N, C-alpha and C positions, 0 to 999 in steps of 0.2 A: 287442355291435354284431356282431347277426346277418342285416342288411337289404342293401340292396347293397352300402353302403361298411362290407366286412367287413375281417377281418384277411388273407383271401387279395389283393382290392384293397388294402390299405395295403400287403403284402409284396410286389406285382406292381410297383405306382405308386411305391415307393421303392427297391425292389431289392433288399429285404432277405432272407436264407436261412433256412432253418431249424435254424441251429443255436441252441445257447445264448445265443452274444451278442446272434444275431437275434432273438431270441423279448425277450429285454431291449429292443434299441431296441425292438420292436414294439409295448409295454406302455410304454413313454417318447414313443412320437407318437400310440397312442390316448389317452394321460393327458392329452398338448396339445390333441385335439378337441373342440371345446366342440360339442353338438348344438342348433340352433334352429329354432325350428317357425315360420313366418313363412303370415299368412291371403293370402286373395284381395286381387289387387291392392295387397300392400304392399312397399316395398322393399326388394331384399337385400343393394345397394347401389346408389349414385347417381354421374350420370356429374359428373368434376368431384370426384368425394370424395377422401378421403387413401386410400390401399394399406395398409388398414391388417391385411389378410388375404387369403386366398385361400378359394374354398371348397369342398364336396362335393357333390353334389348326392344325398342317400341317398333320396327319394320324390320324387313329383309334377314339376309344369311350369313353368319359370320362361322368361319372354321377355327377350330382348337388346332394348334402347331405344336408339332416336340420340337427339340432343340436339333434335329437334324431335317426338320422342314416335313417330320412325318405327322398326316394329320392322324388327331386324336380323337376326334369330335366333331358334330356340325350341330348349331343353335339354331333356333329359329325365335318368330319374333314370340314374345311375351319372357322369354327365358333371361335369366342375370349371371354374369360373374365378375370372378375379381372379387369375389366377399373371402376368399380365402387369405388370399396373400395380405388381404387389411385385415382380418381379425386377428391371425397370426403374427401379423411384422416382422414379414418375409417377402422374398423376391420373388418378383412373377415366374409360376412355375412353366407357363407356356404363354407362345404367342396368342393372339386372337386376332385374324385377319378377316376382313370385308369380304363377304364372295357378292359380287354387285354391289348396289348403292344399297348402303344401311343408315338406318338413324337409331342413336342410340340416346340414353339418360342417365347423365355420369354425376355421380353424388363424392365429392370430397373426403376423402378418409375420416379427415377430424368432425367433418357433419357427420358420416357413417357412427361412429364412435360418441357422438352428443346423442344424436338420436338414441342408443341402443343402451347407453346409460340410465337413459329416462324410461326405457320396459327389460328390466332384467330376464323379462322369462321368454322376449322372442330370441336377445343377445343368444340364454341357452340353446335354444332351440333352432337358431343361425349354426351355430357353432357345433350340437349334434348332428347338422345335416350335412356341413362340410367335413366334417372328419369323416362321417360315416361315407363323404362318398370315397376320399382317400384308401377309406380303408376296400370299401368292395373293389373299387376299381384294383387296387392292389390283388389282392383274393381271385377275381374273377381272372386278369390276365396269367395269376398263377396256374389256375385250373383249366381253366377253358382252353388255354392256348395250343392243351395236348388233346382235343377232345375228339379229334378224328383221327387219332393217330392209332388204336386196333392195337396198342401190343400191351403186353403184361409189364406192372407196374410194382416191383416188389420190394418191399422194406428192406431187405436182404443187398437191395443191390445201389443202394444210398450211399454205402460207405465203398473206399476204393481197396480196392484186393491187396492182400501183402506179397513182399517177393513170394513168401514160401509156395502159396496159395496160386499164384499166376507159373511156377516152375512144376508143382502136382497137376494143373488142369490144361497147360497145354502142353505138357510135357506127355500127357497120355492121351490127348490127341494125333501130336505129332506120332505117338509110336503106334497108332491106329491106323493113320496114313500108308506107314510104313510097311505094316503087315499087310497090311491089305494091296497094296500094289505088289507088294512079294509073291504072298501067296497065293492073292487068286488070279487065275488066268485067265487073260485077253479072252475074250470072244466066247466065256462059259455061257453055256444057258441053263445054269442053275439059277437062280430068282434073290441074283446079286443084290436088287432092290434091294430087299429088305433089310440092307446095312444102312445105306443112309438113313433110313427111315429110323430106325430103331435109334441109329446115332440122333438124329432130331429128335425124338421123343425122350433119348435118356438125357440128354446134356439141356433141352428145356427144362425140364422136371428139377433138375437136379441146379443149372444158374439161372434161371428165372430169367433169362434173357431169350425174348423172341427171335430177332432180327440174326443176333449171334448165333443163335440157332441154326434159322435157314443157312446162312452165309456157312458154319463148318460143314453142316450136312451138303449143302452143296456142292463143296470143295471135295467131299468123298465121292459122291457121285459123280463127279464132271472126272474124275483122278481113274476111276473105274472104270466110263466110259473111252475117253478120250486118251489117255496116259500119256499127254504131253508133260507131265509136270504140275506140280500143284499150281501155282499161277500162271500159268499155260493155260491149263485144263478150263479151268475155272473162266479165264478172259473170253477161251474159245466160247464157252458155253452160254454165257452170258449177253456177249455179242451175237449168237443164235437164237438168241430169246427176242433180243431188241430190235432185231431186222424181220422179224416176222410182222406181216400189214396188222395182222389183228392186235397182237400188243402196241404197234402204236398206232392204232386207234382207240385204244381203250387209254393211252397216255392219255392222247392228245384231249379225250372227252373229260378227264382226271381235272387236268388242267382247267380249261375252259370252264368247268362247272365250279370250281377252286374259285377263279374269277367272277363267275354268275354270284355265287353266293359273298363272296366278299363286297361287293358292290352293294348289294341289297341290307348288308348289315352297315356299310359306310351311307347308305340314303337315308338313314333312320329305321331299316324295317325294323330292329330289334324293339321298339318301341309303336312298333306303326297300329297295333293292336289296343291298346292301349284305352281311347274311347271307345271304341267295340265292348273291352270286357268292361269298363263302367258302365257302360248304359244297359248292359245282357243280363250281369250279373247280379241276381238280386237277394240270394243266400246262397249260402255252402251249395247248396247241389244245383245252382246255374254258374257259381264259380267254376266248379269243376267238371261240367258238359263246358263252359266257355273256353275251358284249357284245352278240351278235348276235342272243340271246335275249330279253336286256332292250332294245332299241332296237326290238324288235316288237312287244313288248307295251305300247311308249308310244307308239306311233308319232301319235295324236293331234298331237305338235307336235315338229318337228325340233330346236329347241333344247330341249325338256324331254327326249326322248329320249336324246341325245347325251348329257346332262349328267347322269341317272340310271346311264348304262352306265360313263362314266366314273370318276362318285365310286363307282360300286360295287366296280371291278375294278381300282380302283389300286392297291392293298396286295396284291392276288393276283397282279397283273402285275409288280408292281416282285419280289416273292417267289419268282416262277416265271421271274423274269428276261426279260420278254418285250422284245424290242426294241419302244422308242419310236416310231419310221415305221411299224411295221405297226400298233401302234395305234394314228397318225395317220389310215395309207391307211383304214380301218375306219371310221374315224369321220368321214372328210371323206367317204365315198361313199354310205354306207348312212343316214345318218338323211333326208335329206328323199327319196331313193328310197323306203323306204318309207311314208313319209308321201304320195305322191305316188298308191299305190295305196288311201290311203282317203280318202270323201268329205268327212268330217268332219274332219279333219286342217285346221289352219290354210294349208295350201297348196289344200289341195281345194275348200276355200272361195271363198278368191281367184281358182282355176283357174274355177269352176264361174260365179263370179259376173262374168267375164270373157268367158266362151261367153254369158250372156245376154242379148247384144247382138243376136247372130247366129243362136241358136239358142231360137227362141220358147217352146217345146214338150219338157216331161219331161228338161229341163237336165240332176240328177241323173242321168237314166237315159244319154245318149246320153255323158256323163263317164263312166259305169260300162263303155260298151261301146267305149271308147279305150285302158283298159286295157291289154288284149292287144296292143294296139299302140305302145305305149308302149317299142318295143323297148331303149331305153339303159338306161331303170330296169329292167326284167328281167332283160337281160343282166350289168349291176352286181350282181345276188342270188346267181346260180352263181361268179361271178367272188369276193364276199368271200367263200362257203363253200368255197372251194378254197385262198384263202390262209386261212382259218381251220383248216384243216384240213391244212395243209401242203404242198398240194400244186400252189398257183400256181405257174406260174414264173416267177422275182424276176429286176427289172431291175438292176441294177449296184449301185442305192441300195442297196437291201435286199438284195444279197448283203453289201455290206460292213458294213450294218448286224448282220446275222447273223457275220459272222464277228469284227466288232468285241466282239459280246454273248460268243459263244463263248470267245475266246482273252482272257478274265477283264476287260474294257474295262467302260465306264458300256453303262445300258440306252438315253442318248441321245447324239447327235450335237454335237459343239461347237456354243458357241452355243446352249444350252440353257437353261442356268443359270437363267436369272431365271425359267423355266417350269418349275420341280424341285419347289416345295415343294405336293403332291400330296395328301395323305393324313392330313387332320386331320379329326378326327370335330363338324365346324361344326352339323352337328344330323343327330338321328337319327330315320327316321320308319319308317311300315307300308307294307308292299307293300297292303296292303287298303285305306288310305288313299289309292293310287294306285291299284290299279285295279279296285276300284269304283265309284269319278266315271266312270271309263272307260267301263266296261260297262254302268252305268247309261245315258251319253250316249247310246251304239251304241241302244241297244234304246228308250229316249226317241223319240230322233230317229226310230225306223220305226215304231213303234203308237200312238203319242198323237193326231195329226190323222189316223192312217190309222182306228182304233176310232172317234173323233167323226164321220170322213167317212165311214166304209161304206165306204171304199177305201183301199188301200195310195199312200200319201203320205209320201216322206220330207221332213219337214221339221227343220230342225237348228238352226233359230228357237226351235221351240216345245222341242226336245229340250234345247238348251244353259240353256233358262229354269228345266224342270224341273231338272236337274241340279245348278243355283244353289241351288235350294231345298233340293235334298237334302243337299247338301255343304254348306249352312249348319246344317239337326239333325245332321246327321253328324259334323263336326269343332268343331262349339259342344259336344253332346254327351260327348266325350271331352276336354273341355276345353283341345283344342288352341288353340284363339285364340277371345277374346271375340267377342260379337254387332257390338260397336263395331269390334274389329280385324276382323272379316269383312269388314264393308261398306268400310274401307281398302285392304283387300287387293282387292276388287272395282274397286274406285275406281284403282289403280296397274296392276292388266293392264289396264285401260281404258287408262289412260296408256301405257303399252307399245304397244298397241294404234296409238296414231295414226298415226305412220308407214305401216306397211302402210295402215293407212285413207287416208290423204293421195297415197300411191301410187296404190291404186285407184282413187278418187276420179279423180284425174289422167289415169290411162290413160282410163278411160270417157271423159270428157269430149276427150281427145282421138280416141277411135276414135269415138265418136259425130259429133264434128267431119268426119274424112275423108268418115263416109255422109252428111253435109247436104253434101258436096262432091262427090257422085256419081260414089262409089264404085264404086255396083252398076252405072250405065251402061256404067262403062268395061270392064266383066268380060262385059260382055251385048255389045257392040261386039267384042270382042277371041275369041269365042267360037272361031272356025275356026282360028283361029292357036295356043289352046292346047290345040286338040282333035288336035293333030297331037301334041304331048306330052306326051299323056297317062300314059303307063305312067312315065315317069321322073320327074312332077309331085311326086310323095310324097321322091322322094331329092331335089329340088329344094328343097320344102317344108324338107326336115329339115338339111340342107347350110346352106340362106340363113339359118334360124333360129338353128342355131345360133352361124355366124359374128357376127349382127345383138345375139345376148345378149351373145357377148364385146364386140360394139361398143358397148353399152349401159351393160355390166359390172349388168346387171339382168334377169331371165329376166321379171319383174313387167314391166315396162316394154314388153319384145317381146314378150309376151304379149297385153298389149292391141294393139301395131298387125298383128302375124300371125296372130290368132285370127280376124278380119273378114275381112281378104283372103284368107286360107288357106278360109274357108267358101263365102266366095261364088267361088271360083274351083275348089270342090270341087263345088258347086252348077252351075257353069256346065259345067264338062266330063263331068260326073256320076260323081266318081271317088266310093269309100265317104269320108263325112265321121267318120266315125270313125276310121279310118284316118289321117287331113290331122290333127285331133285329137291323135292320138295321136304323130305326128309333130315339130309344135309342141311338146308338153308335155315329152318327151324330150329335144326341144334344148335348151329351156328349162333342163335341168338339165346336162345338157352341157356347154353353152355355159357358164353357171358355173363346173362344175368345170374348166374349161379353163381359164377366165378367170384372168389372175395376180393381179389387184387385188381381189377380193374379202375382204371380213372373213373369209372361211371356214377358211382357213389359220392366222388368230392366234387364232380361237376354237379350235379344235380343237388349236393348238398351246398355249396356255392350259389346256386342258383335260385332256390328255393329259401332258405338261411335255417339250414338246418344241419345237424350234427351228419356227417358222412356215416358213419359207424349204426348210427340209429337207420339210415334209409337204406344204410346197405343189410341189415337184420331181416326188414317188412320185406325190401324187395325179395332176399332170398328164400324166406319162407313161403310166401306167393307161386315163384318160381318155377318151385320144387313140385309147386301140387298142379300146376300147367303142366310142368314135363312129364310128372305120371300120368297126368289125362291122355296128352297127346300119344304119349308111349303106348297104352293101350287103343287109341284110335289108328296107330300104325300098325299093331298086330292084327287089328280087324280089315281093314285095308290090304293087308298082306294077302288074306283070304279071300277076298273079294276081288280084287282087280289081278 
């Protein structure tokens, strides 16, 4: 045995020493291992099969498949599997299939149990690892499946509504619709756009349901604009929104981006930086800085960069005894902030798409010019660097966390127990499989359309299409996945993007309805009033947008409302549009960090192994301070620009 599963591997796995007795035991174990070769597509073990042994992957790649054939995991040489069924004495929970030619060593169930009985400490560690994998997988699926939803998740919506509640709530809606249709004359020049806007704000604050609020307020806006009935008016509004070339482009880009991110994750990208972290993280400071660096390299998606960094540094963070509250603050603040600087990120694509309604030309250029005015995100960067280097003034909660760890206590606060299983090698990836597609995406988006049109044009749709073509060859040539599996991951990525796409279409529909209800005329008529407040308008925009985001529980819904109004106001008063866009963009991020009901704390708590409540408290404290500093800067910028 001279390959990956060699004498050293077996000694480390079973805890065998170098004594003569250990060497004898090594020889006994080696004799029990049976070498088996599997061809491409051959099942190594099947779901619901008997637990006849566990396997050690000597060479090649194996896929872990669910009951419906969906890929759950991918394993590479040096990993093992099948131990859960052996130890729990249960049927196989998944199918493991050879991808290309693989070589495994199999140890029969009876032999595994005999060896583990001689080493009860190893048995305990293996059982802990097995059940930790199951528990973490369950909690991650529950928490991270909604990572990119961007909508309010309030505890009051966990229980179904009673008949009385439904009658009152939807009866009131029906009354509002009827009165609006009867009492408000058609083609009125009054600011009736305020009615659906007010309905949305009140409805979301009462119900805490963001998407439903967009729909019911959109129905009112469509009813006032088209006057063809509830369903037909709103259907007409949605059709008009979906027929817009700008919206078609944005939806396409969001779907393709979802595919790219899912494919990176399926290639093992989430754990691709583990070796990088282990070689660079020497103490608490370098653990934190390494996390910062990994998130910066994977800023194409705020979910992907947080998962890559948290998985990579989980082991070294535990070894160097980094308090989980510190990690929670870092992972709460940085992912979206970093994505806000990159126009090709999912966040950037959504914002640019939303701006299309109000900025008709060179939207990407306007987005890039607004980045220096996104003061909240800019301030977060040095604050997090101070945290990483140990120079950030700590609030009471972080001080208590440091004291707890220094005094030999746990790395996590009370209530974190069910989030602790963190360090299982579920899949192994290569950094190149993450960074090369991201670099290819950036280059392709900047160059392909520019070359064919003989001018500089940034086209993310072309870049993403080219990137998917490249990834097909790049991943399939490495035998990371079969062509059919590549297509399945693409479809899964599009499905994962469904909710952001729906949010985008609903918000764009609502914005276009406000435009149709004479939003422009209102600002033109109020120009003299606004002129007197011009220097303080940027800070008013920022604070109002923060409050609106907290009320809506969604920056994306807020952007649809705030961007059209803000840009009309900027044009009316003569303000710098990039300053106003930066204020709204930063306010959306600040509002989500200040809102206590977003899913962010649960996502981060699951990723780092910490109580979501502890993560939320630390995040809100520092977000409030940074928001205050940003507000002062917008007050100054309003006077200067």
